[in-house]
C-alpha positions, -999 to +999 in steps of 0.1 A: -232+319-286-249+299-248-250+260-248-282+262-246-290+283-281-268+256-294-288+228-279-317+245-298-305+249-330-291+214-329-328+201-321-340+223-351-317+207-372-326+176-366-364+180-365-362+198-400-339+167-417-361+142-406-390+161-418-372+164-454-366+123-453-403+119-442-411+140-473-390+126-494-395+086-485-427+082-499-419+101-532-386+075-539-402+042-529-413+026-560-399+001-584-372+013-600-341+005-624-304+015-628-278-002-650-243-013-635-222+015-652-242+023-686-264+015-707-253+026-742-275+026-771-266-010-791-246-024-760-250-046-735-261-043-699-263-056-664-296-042-646-309-038-612-347-041-605-349-020-571-382-031-553-390-014-518-416-026-498-437+001-491-463-015-466-459-019-430-482-046-426-470-069-454-443-081-474-439-084-511-435-118-522-440-113-561-423-091-584-432-092-623-414-072-652-423-067-684-401-057-711-409-034-737-426-052-768-415-018-790-379-025-786-377-065-777-343-076-768-325-108-782-307-115-749-320-112-710-304-132-683-317-128-651-289-134-619-304-162-590-314-145-561-314-162-531-354-174-514-364-166-551-380-184-575-375-171-614-398-177-643-391-164-680-415-157-705-413-157-740-435-147-770-430-147-808-414-116-824-437-097-850-405-089-865-374-108-868-341-096-852-310-098-871-284-108-842-247-113-853-258-129-885-280-147-864-323-145-867-342-144-836-375-150-839-384-147-800-379-128-773-385-125-735-416-103-726-418-109-690-393-119-664-411-129-629-395-134-593-418-153-568-411-155-527-394-190-526-381-190-488-374-152-487-397-121-488-390-084-490-401-074-453-415-039-446-387-013-442-364-038-468-361-039-507-347-060-529-325-059-559-330-085-591-303-080-613-308-091-650-282-095-678-297-078-710-292-068-751-283-059-772-301-026-764-315-007-791-301+023-811-329+041-821-343+046-786-335+072-757-355+052-732-369+017-720-396+012-702-401-019-679-439-016-662-436-040-631-465-052-606-454-063-571-473-085-554-477-087-514-488-116-491-521-097-482-532-105-520-526-065-525-512-058-559-497-024-569-491-017-607-462+003-614-470+008-650-476+045-659-454+059-682-440+097-677-455+127-692-447+164-696-422+157-672-444+151-639-438+118-618-475+097-618-488+081-588-474+044-600-443+056-623-433+027-644-392+020-642-375+038-669-340+030-685-323+062-695-300+050-724-264+067-734-247+073-763-235+045-783-198+036-781-174+022-800-170-010-791-211-013-781-197-028-746-198-066-756-219-055-788-200-071-814-178-104-819-147-104-799-156-082-773-150-108-751-114-111-760-110-072-759-124-076-725-100-099-712-068-079-729-081-053-708-078-071-678-043-082-690-033-048-691-047-039-657-026-065-641+004-058-662-002-019-650-004-031-612+023-054-616+042-025-629+032-005-604+039-032-577+077-029-590+080+004-595+074+009-558+096-021-544+125-004-563+114+027-550+113+012-518+148-009-523+169+028-530+148+044-499+165+016-484+195+018-492+200+057-490+189+054-457+217+027-449+247+046-467+234+078-445+235+057-415+268+043-425+283+081-427+269+090-396+285+059-381+319+074-390+312+112-386+302+104-349+332+086-348+358+109-360+345+133-332+351+110-306+386+104-317+394+138-324+376+148-291+402+123-273+430+138-287+420+171-280+418+162-241+457+144-244+468+175-260+453+196-232+469+175-206+504+175-218 
């Protein structure tokens, strides 16, 4: 194949790849939610709300995430994000929740992040982490309707729920829930202790691996020294034999 043909193929491949990126970009550029690890039914999870900036001439300055009213969460704790002010809105529950033997009569209905020294500029995105729980056991997913505000006063409502397998124009962030685990990942009392024990076990295992590696290294060093000494002795014996043989020939 000539160099000219190779260049043409490379250029064509580059154009095709660029076209795919251009076509895929707008479809993926909406507010979404993803758990760090798994979001198991009945457990706790840390969620990342990913907010991309879709405008070329404006920056995102406000993000509102509404929490599902049909499956209220007893615990919602946002992580501090530099350059953003956080407001938490709570509301009374029609039906109190029972969590760890405690009655919860109100829950977070909305979390709002407002730019305070920072913005999401064109071509960038920002993640807003939130620790939540206890996740419902009778649902396969949770829908978080979001509202994105730009500094040119434009407001985009990501509130449409997917229906029939097709993604709407302004889809709401949807969190898929996985099957419940035995320990509910923090869903029962004493799970913090389990986590500590697990960390201790991991540390002990790492220390054991380190000792085994050190022992193996020491064993290798000892073997190498022994072989070296044997080699030296063989060398000395060879020299001595050569000297004696030379003397015999001379005699």
